[in-house]
C-alpha positions in Angstrom: 0.0 0.0 0.0 1.4 3.4 -1.0 1.9 6.0 1.7 0.0 9.3 1.9 1.8 11.9 3.9 0.4 15.4 4.4 3.2 17.8 3.4 4.6 20.1 6.1 4.2 17.4 8.8 6.5 15.0 10.5 4.3 12.0 11.1 5.4 9.0 13.2 3.4 6.0 14.0 4.2 2.7 15.7 2.5 -0.4 17.0 3.4 -1.8 20.5 5.6 -4.6 19.4 8.6 -4.2 21.7 10.0 -1.0 20.4 8.6 2.4 21.1 9.8 5.9 20.5 8.8 9.4 19.8 10.3 11.6 17.1 13.2 13.7 18.5 13.2 16.6 16.1 16.3 18.8 16.0 14.0 21.8 16.7 10.9 21.4 18.8 7.7 21.2 16.8 5.2 24.1 17.1 2.2 21.7 17.3 2.8 18.2 18.4 0.4 15.4 19.6 0.8 12.0 21.2 -2.2 9.7 20.7 -2.7 6.4 22.4 -5.4 3.8 21.7 -5.5 0.8 24.0 -8.0 -1.9 22.9 -6.6 -5.4 23.3 -6.6 -5.7 27.1 -5.9 -9.2 28.4 -9.2 -8.9 30.3 -12.1 -6.6 29.4 -11.0 -5.7 25.9 -12.7 -2.6 24.4 -14.4 -2.3 21.0 -13.3 1.0 19.6 -10.4 2.6 21.5 -8.0 2.1 18.7 -10.5 3.3 16.1 -11.1 6.4 18.2 -7.3 7.0 18.5 -6.9 6.7 14.7 -9.7 9.1 14.0 -8.4 11.7 16.4 -4.9 11.3 15.1 -6.1 11.9 11.5 -7.9 15.1 12.4 -4.9 16.4 14.4 -2.6 15.7 11.5 -4.9 17.4 9.1 -4.9 20.4 11.5 -1.1 20.7 11.2 0.1 18.7 14.2 3.1 16.4 14.2 1.4 13.3 15.4 2.7 10.2 17.1 0.2 7.4 17.3 0.5 4.3 19.5 -1.7 1.2 19.8 -2.0 -1.3 22.7 0.8 -0.1 24.9 2.2 -2.4 27.6 3.3 -0.9 30.9 7.0 -0.6 30.1 6.2 0.9 26.7 3.8 3.4 28.3 6.4 4.4 30.8 9.0 4.9 28.1 6.5 7.0 26.1 5.9 9.3 29.1 9.7 9.7 29.6 10.1 10.7 25.9 7.1 13.1 26.0 9.0 15.2 28.5 11.6 15.9 25.8 9.3 16.0 22.8 6.8 18.5 24.2 9.4 20.9 25.6 9.0 24.3 23.9 6.1 23.3 21.7 3.4 26.0 21.2 0.6 23.4 21.5 1.1 19.9 22.9 -1.8 17.4 22.8 -2.0 14.0 24.6 -5.1 11.9 23.8 -5.7 8.5 25.5 -8.5 6.1 24.7 -8.7 3.0 26.9 -9.4 1.9 30.4 -9.1 4.3 33.3 -10.1 4.4 37.0 -9.3 6.2 40.2 -7.6 5.1 43.4 -8.0 7.4 46.4 -8.9 10.3 44.1 -5.8 9.7 41.9 -6.5 9.0 38.2 -4.9 5.9 36.6 -4.6 4.9 32.9 -4.2 1.2 32.2 -1.8 -0.6 29.9 -3.0 -3.6 27.9 -1.0 -6.2 29.9 -2.9 -5.5 33.1 -3.6 -8.5 35.3 -7.0 -8.2 37.1 -6.4 -11.0 39.5 -5.7 -8.6 42.4 -5.7 -4.9 43.3 -1.9 -5.0 43.5 -1.5 -6.5 40.0 -3.8 -3.8 38.5 -1.9 -1.0 40.2 1.3 -2.5 38.9 0.2 -2.0 35.3 -1.4 1.4 35.8 0.1 4.7 34.8 -0.5 7.8 36.8 -2.3 10.6 34.9 -0.3 13.0 37.1 2.9 11.7 35.4 1.4 12.3 31.9 0.5 15.9 32.9 4.0 16.5 34.3 5.6 15.1 31.2 3.5 17.4 29.0 4.1 20.4 31.1 5.0 23.6 29.4 8.6 23.7 30.4 10.7 26.3 28.6 8.8 28.7 26.4 5.3 28.2 27.7 2.6 27.1 25.3 -0.7 25.3 25.6 -1.0 21.7 26.9 -4.1 19.8 26.2 -4.6 16.4 28.0 -7.7 14.5 26.6 -8.8 11.4 28.5 -11.4 9.3 26.7 -11.5 6.5 29.2 -13.8 4.7 31.7 -15.7 2.8 29.0 -16.2 -0.1 31.3 -15.8 -0.9 35.0 -14.0 -4.2 35.5 -11.8 -3.1 38.4 -13.8 -1.3 41.1 -14.8 -4.6 42.7 -11.2 -5.6 43.4 -10.5 -3.1 46.1 -12.6 -0.6 48.1 -10.2 2.1 47.1 -10.8 1.5 43.4 -13.6 3.6 42.0 -15.2 3.7 38.5 -14.6 6.7 36.4 -12.1 9.4 36.9 -11.9 12.3 39.3 -11.4 16.0 38.6 -8.8 16.4 41.4 -5.8 16.4 39.2 -4.0 19.8 39.4 -2.8 21.3 36.2 -0.3 24.0 35.4 -0.8 27.4 33.7 -2.0 27.1 30.1 -3.0 23.5 30.7 -6.5 22.0 30.1 -7.6 18.5 31.1 -10.6 17.3 29.0 -12.5 14.3 30.3 -14.9 12.4 28.0 -17.4 12.0 30.8 -18.4 13.4 34.2 -16.4 12.6 37.4 -17.0 9.0 38.5 -19.1 8.1 35.4 -18.6 5.7 32.5 -18.3 6.7 28.9 -19.8 4.9 25.9 -17.4 2.8 23.8 -19.8 3.0 20.8 -21.0 0.3 18.4 -18.4 -2.4 17.8 -16.3 -1.6 14.8 -17.2 2.1 14.9 -16.4 5.0 17.1 -17.4 6.3 20.5 -19.5 9.5 20.7 -16.6 11.5 22.3 -14.1 10.8 19.5 -16.8 11.5 16.9 -17.5 14.9 18.5 -13.8 15.7 18.9 -13.2 15.0 15.2 -16.0 17.2 14.1 -15.0 20.1 16.3 -11.2 19.9 15.6 -11.6 19.9 11.8 -13.6 23.2 11.9 -11.3 25.9 10.4 -10.7 28.8 12.8 -12.5 27.3 15.8 -11.2 28.3 19.1 -10.2 25.9 21.9 -13.0 26.9 24.1 -15.6 26.8 21.4 -14.4 23.4 20.3 -14.9 21.8 23.7 -18.2 23.5 24.3 -19.4 22.1 21.0 -18.0 18.6 22.0 -19.8 18.7 25.3 -23.2 19.6 23.7 -22.9 17.0 20.9 -22.0 14.2 23.3 -24.8 15.1 25.7 -27.3 15.1 22.8 -26.0 12.0 21.1 -26.1 10.0 24.3 -29.4 11.6 25.4 -27.8 13.1 28.5 -26.2 9.9 29.7 -22.6 11.1 29.1 -21.5 14.7 29.8 -17.9 15.7 29.1 -16.1 18.1 31.3 -13.0 20.4 31.0 -10.9 21.8 33.8 -7.8 23.9 33.9 -6.4 27.3 33.5 -5.9 28.9 30.1 -5.7 32.7 29.7 -5.1 33.0 26.0 -7.5 32.0 23.2 -6.0 29.3 21.0 -7.0 28.3 17.5 -6.7 24.5 16.9 -6.9 24.7 13.1 -6.2 27.8 11.1 -8.4 29.1 8.3 -5.5 28.8 5.9 -2.3 27.0 5.6 -3.6 23.8 7.2 -2.5 20.4 6.1 -5.7 19.9 4.0 -7.1 23.0 2.4 -10.9 23.4 1.9 -11.7 22.1 -1.7 -13.3 24.6 -4.0 -16.8 23.7 -5.2 -19.0 25.8 -7.5 -22.2 27.1 -6.0 -25.2 25.1 -7.1 -23.2 22.0 -8.1 -25.1 19.1 -6.4 -23.9 16.3 -8.6 -22.8 13.1 -6.8 -19.2 13.3 -8.3 -18.8 16.8 -6.8 -20.0 15.7 -3.4 -17.7 12.7 -3.4 -14.7 14.7 -4.7 -15.2 17.3 -1.9 -14.8 14.6 0.8 -12.3 12.4 -1.0 -10.0 15.4 -1.5 -9.9 15.8 2.2 -10.1 12.2 3.5 -10.0 9.8 0.6 -7.6 6.9 0.4 -5.8 6.0 -2.8 -8.1 3.0 -3.4 -11.1 5.3 -3.0 -9.7 7.8 -5.5 -9.1 5.0 -8.0 -12.7 3.9 -7.5 -13.8 7.5 -8.2 -11.9 7.4 -11.6 -13.6 4.2 -12.5 -17.0 5.4 -11.5 -16.8 8.9 -13.0 -14.5 8.7 -16.0 -16.0 11.9 -17.5 -16.2 14.0 -14.3 -14.9 17.5 -14.5 -12.9 16.7 -11.3 -10.8 13.8 -13.0 -7.8 16.0 -13.5 -7.7 17.1 -9.9 -8.2 13.5 -8.7 -5.3 12.3 -10.9 -3.1 15.1 -9.6 -3.9 14.1 -6.0 -3.2 10.5 -6.8 0.2 11.4 -8.1 0.9 13.3 -5.0 -0.1 10.4 -2.9 2.1 8.1 -4.9 5.1 10.3 -4.0 4.0 10.6 -0.4 2.8 14.2 -0.6 -0.5 16.0 -0.6 -0.6 19.5 -2.0 -1.1 22.1 0.7 -0.9 25.8 1.1 2.2 27.3 2.7 3.9 24.0 3.5 6.9 25.1 5.4 8.6 22.0 6.8 10.1 19.0 5.1 8.5 15.6 5.2 10.3 13.1 7.4 9.2 9.5 8.1 11.1 6.8 10.0 11.1 3.6 7.9 10.4 1.5 11.0 7.2 3.4 11.6 3.8 2.7 10.3 2.7 5.7 8.3 -0.5 7.6 9.3 -2.4 6.7 6.2 -1.7 3.0 6.7 -3.2 3.2 10.1 -6.2 5.2 8.9 -6.8 3.0 5.9 -6.6 -0.1 8.1 -9.0 1.3 10.6 -11.4 2.3 7.8 -11.1 -1.1 6.2 -11.9 -2.7 9.5 -15.1 -0.7 9.8 -16.1 -1.6 6.2 -15.4 -5.3 6.8 -17.0 -5.5 10.2 -19.9 -3.1 10.2 -21.7 -4.8 13.0 -23.6 -3.2 15.8 -23.1 -5.3 19.0 -24.2 -4.3 22.5 -21.4 -3.7 25.1 -21.9 -4.5 28.8 -22.0 -0.8 29.7 -24.3 0.4 26.9 -28.1 0.5 27.2 -30.0 -1.4 24.6 -31.7 1.8 23.6 -28.5 3.2 22.2 -27.2 0.3 20.0 -29.2 -2.6 18.7 -28.1 -6.2 18.3 -27.2 -6.9 14.7 -25.5 -10.0 13.5 -22.1 -9.7 11.9 -22.9 -12.2 9.2 -26.4 -11.9 7.8 -28.2 -15.1 6.7 -27.7 -16.0 3.0 -31.4 -16.0 2.1 -32.8 -15.5 -1.3 -34.0 -11.9 -1.5 -33.1 -11.4 2.1 -31.5 -8.4 3.9 -28.0 -9.6 3.0 -28.7 -8.7 -0.6 -30.2 -5.3 0.4 -28.2 -3.9 3.3 -25.2 -1.7 2.3 -22.4 -0.2 4.3 -24.3 3.1 3.9 -27.3 1.6 5.7 -25.1 0.6 8.7 -23.5 4.0 8.9 -26.5 6.3 8.3 -29.9 4.6 8.9 -32.2 7.1 10.5 -34.0 6.2 13.8 -37.4 7.5 12.5 -37.2 6.1 9.0 -39.9 3.4 8.6 -38.2 2.1 5.5 -34.7 1.6 6.9 -33.2 -1.9 6.6 -30.5 -1.8 9.3 -30.1 -0.7 13.0 -30.4 3.1 13.3 -27.6 5.4 14.3 -28.1 8.8 15.9 -26.8 12.0 14.4 -24.0 12.4 17.0 -22.6 9.0 16.3 -22.3 9.2 12.6 -18.7 9.1 11.3 -19.3 11.7 8.6 -16.1 11.1 6.6 -16.8 7.4 6.2 -20.5 7.7 5.8 -20.4 10.2 3.0 -17.9 8.3 1.0 -19.5 4.9 1.5 -23.0 6.3 0.9 -21.8 8.0 -2.2 -20.3 4.9 -3.7 -23.4 2.9 -2.7 -25.3 5.4 -4.9 -22.9 4.8 -7.7 -23.9 1.2 -7.7 -27.6 1.9 -7.3 -28.1 5.5 -8.4 -31.9 5.6 -8.2 -32.3 4.1 -4.8 -34.3 6.6 -2.7 -33.2 5.1 0.6 -29.6 5.6 -0.2 -30.3 9.1 -1.5 -32.1 9.9 1.7 -29.2 8.5 3.9 -26.6 10.5 1.9 -28.7 13.6 2.4 -29.0 12.9 6.1 -25.2 12.6 6.5 -24.7 15.8 4.5 -27.3 17.5 6.8 -25.4 16.4 9.9 -22.2 17.7 8.2 -24.0 21.1 7.8 -23.7 20.9 4.0 -27.4 21.9 3.9 -27.8 22.7 0.2 -26.3 19.4 -0.8 -28.5 17.7 1.8 -31.6 19.3 0.4 -30.7 18.2 -3.1 -30.4 14.5 -2.1 -33.5 14.7 0.1 -35.4 16.1 -2.8 -34.2 13.2 -5.1 -35.7 10.8 -2.6 -38.7 12.9 -2.0 -39.5 12.9 -5.7 -39.9 9.1 -5.3 -42.2 9.6 -2.3 -39.7 8.5 0.3 -41.5 9.6 3.4 -38.4 10.1 5.7 -36.9 12.5 3.1 -40.1 14.5 2.9 -40.2 14.7 6.7 -36.6 15.8 7.0 -37.1 18.4 4.3 -40.1 19.7 6.3 -38.0 19.9 9.5 -35.3 21.8 7.6 -37.8 24.5 6.7 -39.5 24.3 10.2 -36.2 24.8 12.0 -34.4 27.0 9.5 -31.6 24.6 8.8 -29.6 26.1 5.9 -32.4 28.7 5.1 -34.9 31.0 6.7 -37.7 29.4 8.7 -40.7 28.7 6.4 -43.6 27.1 8.2 -45.8 27.0 5.0 -43.1 25.0 3.2 -42.6 22.8 6.2 -46.3 22.0 6.3 -46.3 21.1 2.6 -43.6 18.5 3.0 -45.0 17.2 6.3 -48.5 16.7 4.7 -47.0 14.8 1.8 -45.1 12.5 4.3 -48.2 12.2 6.5 -50.2 11.1 3.5 -47.7 8.2 3.1 -48.3 7.1 6.6 -45.1 8.6 8.2 -46.0 8.8 11.9 -43.3 11.4 12.8 -44.7 13.6 10.0 -48.3 13.1 11.2 -47.3 14.2 14.7 -45.5 17.3 13.2 -48.6 18.3 11.3 -50.5 18.2 14.6 -47.9 20.5 16.2 -48.3 23.0 13.4 -52.1 23.2 14.0 -51.7 23.3 17.8 -49.1 26.1 17.6 -50.6 27.9 14.6 -47.5 27.7 12.5 -48.0 27.9 8.7 -51.7 27.5 9.3 -54.5 29.0 11.4 -54.2 27.8 15.0 -56.7 24.9 15.5 -55.8 22.7 18.5 -58.7 20.4 17.9 -57.3 19.6 14.4 -53.8 19.1 15.8 -55.2 16.7 18.5 -56.8 14.6 15.7 -53.3 14.2 14.1 -51.8 13.3 17.5 -54.5 10.7 18.1 -54.0 9.2 14.7 -50.2 8.8 15.2 -50.8 7.7 18.8 -53.2 4.9 17.8 -50.6 3.7 15.3 -47.9 3.4 18.0 -45.8 6.6 17.8 -44.7 7.1 21.3 -43.8 10.8 20.9 -47.4 11.5 19.8 -48.7 9.6 22.8 -46.6 11.7 25.2 -47.5 14.9 23.5 -51.3 14.0 23.6 -50.9 13.1 27.3 -49.5 16.6 28.0 -52.5 18.2 26.3 -54.9 16.1 28.4 -53.0 16.9 31.6 -52.9 20.7 30.9 -56.3 21.0 29.3 -55.0 22.4 26.0 -57.5 21.9 23.1 -59.4 19.3 25.1 -61.0 19.2 28.5 -58.5 18.4 31.2 -58.5 14.7 31.9 -55.9 13.2 34.2 -57.2 9.6 33.6 -56.5 10.0 29.9 -53.1 11.6 30.5 -52.0 8.9 32.9 -53.0 6.1 30.5 -51.2 7.7 27.6 -48.1 8.4 29.7 -48.0 4.8 30.7 -48.4 3.6 27.1 -45.5 5.7 25.9 -43.4 5.1 29.0 -43.6 1.3 28.7 -42.3 1.7 25.2 -39.3 3.7 26.2 -40.4 7.3 25.8 -38.3 9.0 28.5 -40.3 12.2 28.9 -43.4 10.0 29.5 -41.5 8.1 32.2 -40.8 11.3 34.0 -44.4 12.5 33.6 -45.8 9.1 34.8 -43.6 9.3 37.8 -44.9 12.8 38.6 -48.4 11.6 38.1 -47.9 9.0 40.9 -46.4 11.8 43.1 -49.3 14.1 42.5 -52.2 11.7 41.9 -52.9 12.8 38.3 -55.2 10.0 37.2 -53.7 7.4 39.5 -53.5 6.8 43.2 -50.6 8.5 44.9 -47.7 6.0 45.2 -44.2 7.3 46.0 -42.6 3.9 45.5 -44.0 3.5 42.0 -43.3 7.2 41.3 -39.6 6.7 42.2 -39.3 3.7 40.0 -40.5 5.6 37.0 -38.4 8.6 37.8 -35.4 6.4 38.1 -36.1 4.8 34.8 -36.3 8.3 33.2 -33.0 9.2 34.9 -31.3 6.1 33.5 -32.7 7.0 30.1 -31.0 10.4 30.3 -34.0 12.6 31.1 -33.0 16.1 32.4 -36.2 16.8 34.5 -36.6 13.6 36.5 -33.6 14.0 38.7 -35.0 17.4 39.8 -38.4 16.1 40.6 -37.1 13.0 42.5 -34.8 15.3 44.5 -37.7 17.6 45.4 -39.7 14.7 46.6 -36.8 13.3 48.7 -36.3 16.8 50.3 -39.7 16.6 51.9 -38.9 13.3 53.7 -36.5 14.6 56.3 -33.4 13.0 54.8 -30.4 11.7 56.7 -26.8 12.6 55.7 -26.7 10.0 53.0 -30.1 11.2 51.7 -28.9 14.8 51.6 -25.9 13.7 49.6 -28.2 11.8 47.2 -30.4 14.9 46.8 -27.4 17.1 45.9 -26.2 14.5 43.4 -29.7 14.5 41.7 -29.9 18.3 41.5 -26.4 18.5 40.1 -27.2 15.8 37.5 -30.4 17.6 36.4 -28.4 20.9 36.2 -25.6 19.3 34.2 -28.2 17.9 31.8 -29.3 21.4 31.2 -32.4 22.1 33.4 -32.4 25.7 34.5 -34.7 25.1 37.4 -32.3 22.7 39.0 -29.6 25.4 39.1 -32.2 27.6 40.8 -32.9 24.9 43.4 -29.2 24.5 44.0 -29.0 28.2 44.7 -31.9 28.0 47.2 -30.3 24.9 48.9 -27.0 26.8 49.5 -28.8 29.9 50.6 -31.1 28.2 53.1 -28.6 25.7 54.5 -31.0 22.8 54.8 -28.9 20.2 53.0 -25.4 21.9 53.1 -23.9 24.7 55.2 -25.2 28.1 54.2 -23.0 29.7 51.6 -24.4 32.9 50.0 -21.6 32.9 47.4 -22.5 29.4 46.2 -26.2 30.5 46.2 -25.3 33.5 44.1 -23.3 31.4 41.7 -26.2 29.0 41.0 -28.8 31.7 40.8 -26.7 33.5 38.2 -26.4 30.3 36.1 -30.2 29.8 36.4 -30.6 33.4 35.2 -28.3 32.7 32.3 -30.4 29.6 31.5 -33.4 32.0 31.3 -35.2 30.6 34.4 -37.7 33.3 35.1 -37.5 33.5 38.9 -33.7 33.7 39.0 -33.2 37.4 38.1 -35.0 38.6 41.2 -32.8 36.4 43.5 -29.6 37.5 41.8 -30.5 41.2 42.4 -31.5 40.5 46.0 -28.2 38.8 46.8 -26.1 41.4 45.0 -27.3 43.9 47.5 -26.0 41.7 50.3 -22.6 40.7 48.9 -19.4 42.8 48.6 -18.2 43.9 45.2 -15.1 41.7 45.7 -17.2 38.6 46.3 -19.4 39.3 43.3 -16.3 39.8 41.1 -15.0 36.4 42.3 -18.2 34.7 41.4 -18.4 36.4 38.0 -14.9 35.3 37.3 -15.8 31.7 38.1 -18.9 31.9 35.9 -16.8 33.3 33.1 -14.4 30.4 33.3 -17.3 27.9 33.5 -18.8 29.5 30.3 -15.5 29.4 28.5 -14.7 25.8 29.2 -18.0 24.0 29.5 -20.8 26.4 28.5 -24.2 26.0 30.1 
């Protein structure tokens, strides 16, 4: 296989086979990264850590970093790597360390595990663990300052905490970091992260790759975007966090002069060869470029493709302002070999298998080898289906994958080539449109949605309606949204029927007629659409468009909740607390609220905490209440921040602390919770200007690093 090396980079890669080293450049690199993916543990192997490391390494290399990539490090190799990092990072303007693998904490100290760990005893586990503190020290700024970014994408499983009472699942945030150093954790303190579907990528690596490849994006903006995407893609079950002290704003990828310039595409060109060329020019392998030439021999991009192929053949990619020479150690495995191998692995083994720490709601069981049945799914399902099937598409033929878990670069290329083989297939047209939609290439997305819509593919019509309803890629246009929703509704699409009902209830694009909207909700509800059942239950409970009827709302909440609708789980739990259509029953209420919490609902931790507060809790109960309120707040519920402010002001659960109360009231106000502004102004009158300034500085840091 021929090597593809981005010009202007020194790229070094190795596998853990007894020798390990890091490039010792004569002059320190301006931007250098060390990426580790540990998958093949002797016990509790992981599905995707190496895939995630390869993905992050590729993005960092394309952003202009000198990247060193390592797989499956043993303890002595990991120790050597840390020793070499101390020299390699010295003087670099930006130094990045990324680790994907197993991690845990002992007495509040974070540990990363090598693949040769022995889990027979606590002592043997500790023997093969690497202190995160040592990694931080090795990456420290040293002479010349600069940014240090330590990214830990660990805690994907918990096979160790039962060995010793001191061992705890997840990582802590107690690690101190130096000036201009950020520690980014893939999940909250003490929590587990998702490894993702087998043969694919985890949600954190996907989010990192999307953020880091955005030209001109600042460090703070990138991690706020990562946090939001992971929270959404895991439905609130995984919430990343960043700590540290960085005074200056840093740009991870410049608008120009990067390793891979933005391809130029003419406005209004929606042809498949143009879409494929746009992504292949940035991410394509040599084999994929050769396939493009065979598939589009008359394409106007053929000349550019052939030029790129010649550059790949000589180990170079044309870039703007390439300033450093290319240097590759012959003993190393080149970046492109690693990336192509990882991509090939995904293409050969596109199977969705549940992991022990992953709820069934996220990833469905799907056999690796489909039955060889005449006219069966084996003859229908493509790689595009496995990478881009939409959860609400009634005509999908493979397990669905959420927006935040789509590997855009692979999905666009594989869906594009699937359409080359079957150019009139509306399902494939829709799925390519969906991936382009997620990639924010909205005009291209609309073009492929419309190709499928012209063949009455209901999911494409519904997504087009949503684009106009939400203003994705254009101004909001409720009339156009209604036109597409009605076409899809007429084809029996239950999501579209529910959306038509919402238009009538809210009076968007049509005169407000709640009674008509309720009919659409009832139609979709009767056909099993859980979102319509939950929405209809809300209307009965509140008496909007219908006479208030708690019996009806409770019955509909139960119907939706028992089929996995998490908002309905929360509302059913509240119904049992309040007696809405059911007998009051705190035990049953708590069961449903806990089910909603486990499903990622943001409201249920708050309502469970409020109920527990009224039961005269002991010390353990108070700790549980605070945990629930913080969970609700972290998941984005403004009222939970307000309640935390009240708790700290009144001192019922914790010692009175007006500064903490002011902090949480301020966050609640920023979250637009209506009662918070009054409390903020009241406390301002009681606090000193110095205290207020300290809280505002803390809030500013919170907003910079993690957003709201």
